[in-house]
SEDO-399259 format. One line per 8 residues: their letters; for each residue x, y, z of C-alpha. Coordinates in pm, whole numbers, always signed. Example, Ala and Ser with C-alpha at 12.3 -4.5 7.8 and 13.67 -1.06 7.14 Angstrom:
2
AS = +1230 -450 +780; +1367 -106 +714
This chain:
433
MNYVSTRG = +1349 +1002 -70; +1455 +1361 -9; +1268 +1623 +192; +1279 +1994 +111; +1170 +2306 +292; +860 +2495 +187; +1095 +2797 +172; +1360 +2635 -46
AGPASLDE = +1622 +2482 +185; +1722 +2119 +146; +1744 +1848 +58; +1731 +1647 +381; +1672 +1282 +457; +1367 +1160 +648; +1587 +1109 +954; +1709 +1471 +940
ALRKGIAS = +1355 +1601 +890; +1229 +1402 +1189; +1517 +1517 +1409; +1495 +1886 +1318; +1118 +1919 +1299; +1157 +2250 +1119; +1395 +2335 +833; +1700 +2560 +878
DGGLFLPD = +1529 +2843 +687; +1220 +2828 +909; +1013 +2639 +652; +837 +2304 +689; +959 +1980 +537; +775 +1813 +251; +883 +1521 +31; +1040 +1653 -287
KLPSFDIS = +785 +1438 -469; +491 +1241 -333; +485 +874 -432; +205 +764 -664; -5 +451 -607; -264 +243 -783; -547 +105 -572; -428 -245 -669
DFDTGESI = -99 -177 -487; -292 -231 -165; -451 -565 -257; -246 -738 +14; -327 -473 +277; -625 -537 +502; -533 -400 +846; -417 -44 +911
PEVAAILL = -55 -154 +981; -52 -349 +653; -186 -53 +454; +51 +180 +640; +355 -33 +555; +274 -15 +183; +191 +356 +190; +487 +471 +399
RPFFAGSE = +768 +250 +271; +864 +496 -8; +894 +774 +252; +1151 +564 +442; +1376 +511 +139; +1732 +582 +253; +1634 +606 +620; +1807 +429 +907
LLGDIDQI = +1458 +332 +1017; +1356 +138 +706; +1432 -199 +866; +1225 -104 +1172; +914 +9 +987; +700 -289 +1089; +793 -251 +1456; +734 +125 +1442
LAETFKFP = +386 +72 +1299; +310 -197 +1557; +394 +55 +1832; +189 +325 +1659; -131 +124 +1615; -166 -41 +1954; -528 +73 +1976; -831 +40 +1745
ILTKALPV = -945 +293 +1489; -1313 +230 +1427; -1557 +327 +1153; -1916 +346 +1276; -2208 +361 +1033; -2454 +639 +1119; -2829 +580 +1079; -2936 +829 +812
AGHDLSML = -3199 +732 +558; -3086 +765 +199; -2722 +834 +279; -2409 +624 +324; -2272 +814 +622; -2017 +692 +873; -1791 +823 +1147; -1418 +755 +1158
QLYHGPTA = -1347 +736 +1532; -984 +831 +1592; -1010 +873 +1970; -954 +524 +2112; -587 +580 +2197; -425 +650 +2534; -528 +1019 +2550; -860 +980 +2364
AFKDVGAG = -766 +1198 +2065; -660 +1141 +1704; -318 +1285 +1780; -219 +965 +1961; -143 +818 +1616; +108 +1081 +1503; +263 +1119 +1847; +315 +745 +1889
FLAACLSR = +474 +717 +1546; +707 +1009 +1608; +810 +875 +1949; +885 +534 +1801; +1101 +695 +1530; +1286 +954 +1737; +1364 +723 +2028; +1541 +495 +1779
LEGDTGSP = +1724 +781 +1608; +1808 +1016 +1891; +1751 +865 +2235; +2058 +961 +2442; +2048 +939 +2820; +2362 +1156 +2845; +2217 +1438 +2631; +1840 +1397 +2594
LTILVATS = +1657 +1520 +2287; +1404 +1786 +2393; +1070 +1772 +2215; +911 +2117 +2214; +536 +2109 +2160; +278 +2388 +2154; -75 +2265 +2209; -427 +2402 +2201
GDTGAAVA = -548 +2097 +2389; -486 +1749 +2251; -142 +1749 +2087; +55 +1803 +2406; -119 +1524 +2592; -65 +1279 +2307; +302 +1372 +2276; +358 +1357 +2652
AAFDQRPG = +197 +1014 +2670; +396 +885 +2373; +734 +1003 +2509; +661 +949 +2880; +950 +761 +3047; +1132 +699 +2717; +1505 +699 +2797; +1704 +981 +2639
MRVAVLFP = +1393 +1182 +2554; +1250 +1496 +2716; +923 +1679 +2641; +838 +2046 +2702; +465 +2113 +2661; +339 +2471 +2620; -35 +2537 +2647; -245 +2855 +2681
DGRVSERQ = -343 +2911 +3043; -720 +2906 +3089; -797 +2807 +2730; -814 +2430 +2758; -1073 +2219 +2938; -1007 +2098 +3292; -960 +1740 +3175; -736 +1851 +2889
EQQLCCWS = -515 +2040 +3134; -493 +1734 +3358; -378 +1531 +3058; -107 +1787 +2988; +35 +1797 +3339; +35 +1446 +3488; +344 +1278 +3345; +684 +1167 +3464
DNVLSMKV = +996 +1374 +3530; +1096 +1378 +3163; +785 +1587 +3078; +778 +1960 +3166; +434 +2122 +3135; +413 +2502 +3103; +105 +2724 +3125; +166 +3018 +2894
RGSFDDCQ = -15 +3342 +2978; -142 +3392 +2626; -304 +3215 +2330; -212 +2902 +2138; -54 +3123 +1875; +176 +3264 +2146; +273 +2909 +2240; +341 +2820 +1879
SLVKAAMA = +548 +3135 +1828; +756 +3048 +2134; +830 +2703 +1996; +938 +2846 +1661; +1151 +3115 +1827; +1323 +2862 +2054; +1402 +2629 +1766; +1542 +2921 +1566
DQDLTMIH = +1774 +3016 +1856; +2103 +2838 +1789; +2235 +2870 +2145; +1921 +2725 +2304; +1902 +2454 +2042; +2261 +2352 +2110; +2197 +2332 +2484; +1868 +2142 +2473
RFSSANSI = +1882 +1954 +2139; +1536 +2070 +2025; +1297 +1889 +1799; +925 +1936 +1746; +624 +1709 +1769; +361 +1953 +1648; +211 +1888 +1308; +493 +2104 +1174
NIGRLLPQ = +700 +1782 +1204; +658 +1562 +897; +656 +1265 +1134; +308 +1367 +1245; +160 +1384 +896; +288 +1056 +756; +109 +818 +997; -210 +1025 +988
STYYAHSS = -231 +968 +614; -256 +594 +680; -601 +595 +840; -737 +792 +547; -581 +541 +310; -723 +248 +507; -1075 +388 +554; -1106 +502 +192
LRHYRRTG = -985 +165 +63; -1232 -23 +283; -1517 +196 +167; -1417 +170 -200; -1392 -209 -181; -1736 -225 -20; -1922 +20 -244; -1709 +106 -546
NKPGFIIP = -1738 +473 -444; -1471 +717 -332; -1591 +858 +2; -1579 +1224 +87; -1426 +1326 +419; -1539 +1607 +649; -1252 +1694 +881; -1241 +1924 +1186
TGNLGNAL = -952 +2158 +1118; -733 +2376 +1339; -363 +2379 +1256; -448 +2193 +932; -225 +1889 +994; -494 +1620 +997; -664 +1766 +693; -333 +1794 +508
ACIMTREM = -271 +1424 +574; -600 +1344 +400; -515 +1576 +110; -176 +1408 +70; -349 +1070 +67; -572 +1178 -221; -276 +1327 -407; -99 +988 -386
GLPVGPIV = -383 +814 -570; -593 +664 -291; -972 +656 -343; -1054 +974 -153; -1341 +1184 -285; -1432 +1542 -187; -1256 +1689 +117; -1439 +1940 +335
LATNANKT = -1259 +2133 +609; -1474 +2220 +910; -1331 +2509 +1112; -1467 +2689 +1417; -1508 +3065 +1459; -1139 +3111 +1374; -1206 +3195 +1011; -857 +3248 +869
IAEYFETL = -879 +2956 +624; -1240 +3022 +524; -1169 +3390 +456; -858 +3301 +256; -1069 +3088 +24; -1324 +3367 -6; -1094 +3669 -47; -780 +3501 -190
KWLPRDSV = -579 +3689 +74; -389 +3505 +349; -444 +3718 +659; -348 +3537 +982; -480 +3692 +1299; -500 +3633 +1672; -705 +3327 +1759; -1041 +3355 +1934
QTLASAMD = -1152 +3122 +2210; -1429 +2874 +2121; -1592 +2557 +2251; -1374 +2359 +2008; -1059 +2474 +2187; -810 +2243 +2014; -900 +2418 +1687; -845 +2772 +1818
VGDPSNME = -571 +2862 +1570; -548 +3197 +1395; -235 +3121 +1190; -243 +2754 +1085; +116 +2642 +1026; +32 +2375 +772; -120 +2623 +530; +240 +2687 +425
RLRKLIGE = +268 +2321 +326; -71 +2317 +157; +8 +2621 -56; +342 +2469 -157; +188 +2130 -234; -128 +2238 -419; -123 +2613 -484; -281 +2937 -369
ADILRGRL = -645 +2993 -278; -766 +3030 -637; -652 +2671 -697; -728 +2536 -349; -1091 +2635 -351; -1143 +2424 -660; -1006 +2122 -472; -1139 +2176 -119
VVASVSDK = -1442 +2315 +62; -1414 +2514 +387; -1689 +2588 +637; -1678 +2796 +955; -1897 +2686 +1248; -2002 +2906 +1540; -2024 +2799 +1905; -2405 +2812 +1887
EIETAIRQ = -2399 +2583 +1585; -2160 +2348 +1769; -2404 +2322 +2061; -2694 +2255 +1825; -2495 +1987 +1642; -2405 +1806 +1966; -2776 +1786 +2055; -2872 +1675 +1704
DFEAFGVA = -2597 +1413 +1689; -2715 +1250 +2009; -3080 +1257 +1904; -3025 +1138 +1546; -2725 +908 +1578; -2731 +800 +1943; -2368 +914 +1961; -2220 +1182 +2185
TCPHTATA = -1979 +1405 +1992; -1709 +1640 +2117; -1724 +2008 +2011; -1460 +1950 +1742; -1639 +1658 +1583; -1961 +1861 +1602; -1812 +2116 +1360; -1796 +1832 +1106
THTWRQLD = -2146 +1696 +1171; -2290 +2048 +1143; -2098 +2100 +818; -2240 +1775 +677; -2593 +1892 +756; -2527 +2219 +573; -2393 +2062 +253; -2576 +2147 -66
ADVARAHD = -2842 +1878 -108; -2714 +1768 -449; -2355 +1747 -321; -2463 +1551 -16; -2655 +1298 -226; -2381 +1266 -489; -2124 +1121 -249; -2081 +886 +41
WIIVATAH = -1942 +1069 +344; -1709 +989 +632; -1717 +1231 +923; -1391 +1240 +1117; -1432 +1222 +1496; -1117 +1362 +1650; -1164 +1347 +2029; -1367 +1154 +2285
PAKFEMIV = -1662 +1358 +2420; -1568 +1264 +2779; -1279 +1509 +2750; -1535 +1792 +2720; -1797 +1675 +2967; -1868 +2029 +3093; -1987 +2119 +2743; -2136 +1794 +2617
EPLIGQSV = -2325 +1653 +2916; -2560 +1950 +2974; -2647 +1946 +2603; -2735 +1577 +2581; -2888 +1554 +2929; -2677 +1266 +3058; -2324 +1177 +3158; -2063 +1054 +2910
PVPAELAA = -1883 +737 +3021; -1511 +794 +3071; -1291 +544 +2884; -1053 +344 +3103; -738 +502 +2960; -866 +853 +3026; -984 +760 +3376; -633 +639 +3462
ILSRPATA = -482 +969 +3347; -738 +1175 +3541; -642 +997 +3862; -275 +1102 +3846; -120 +1398 +4032; -54 +1697 +3805; +187 +1990 +3808; +276 +2276 +3573
VAIEPHLE = +497 +2586 +3556; +339 +2921 +3464; +539 +3141 +3225; +498 +3464 +3031; +490 +3437 +2648; +854 +3539 +2607; +1155 +3337 +2494; +1350 +3439 +2806
ALAAALGN = +1079 +3288 +3027; +1082 +2964 +2829; +1460 +2943 +2845; +1454 +2996 +3221; +1190 +2728 +3273; +1388 +2480 +3065; +1705 +2560 +3257; +1540 +2530 +3597
N = +1362 +2202 +3532
């Protein structure tokens, strides 16, 4: 299979796309053609690794990694992904819990997969590959955990100073010597711009051998598509219905993985994107004009993105807003509505939800009544509420138990370097550490 840039460059192999992260023309890699499946193709797939092997094998055609696919998936899915039925009369409603990994966020799946692939392709103790990652909260921690202590691999994490929770920051800054954590005096968009500028700088790239682990890397999207394939297949086999998914959305990577899954023929019904007060996507669907802007800070901090990178992929894959809004629904959720949803979730479901997941539960409650009744729904839970205890616990009136993996991370010493949002500052930090 070949991979091409959203801006025209290519073709490249999967291995090249994984190594580079971003195409030579600044675009994002997509398969030149998505594979097509029948539901019966997955008759032998019960577990997530089994479904993933069937779904992803075409993407590995021609790759050096094809013979390692089973081992890569075993490394990726070391932790459970659970679907919990929610008690709502008259509705088939469930929650896809993606936060049982080492850093208690859905991004552990994509980060683990990418680490398993890149360490096989590029691990070099003499000249380490440097993974550059901009994060609004969860991505950096997942990537740092996945690459921590891997020989021949180095991680540089950039996060906006003062715009992540205390526990999120601890998760970003507590790793081994091969992980450099940098507080950027700016927004997530500044961090993301720094990553793109560094990777476009040929001299810096030659010195540090850059690659990316943000959702701009195709290696993040591919494994995320597998839990949508698995959960939709399980639901379809149980009910005969294609479930709709409501997905908290920031940089659009997780949602795009679900969209790709549906495009490949899996039994995925309606897809609803739940955003926070950063309304770029919602306004694009409304006005048909793509107008990125500076992000605003919200309770759902990992979704504070004003210029979602993966919109470039989505527009290339499906089309512009006039087509997209016939295939997707977008809702914007305020901080006040997030707080209300967290209270309602605990009262109605007996489940504590993080602010990101709460955008999805609020969106479900606001669905048109006929639409809500016409479909079964799976709400995607993207992070453990214990990561946002300062927000969640006062709203539900009790403490949220900390999972063992998160507790271990919170007990580690942490350190970070503060930098200005300029390429020169990033280059200096990389050279000094």
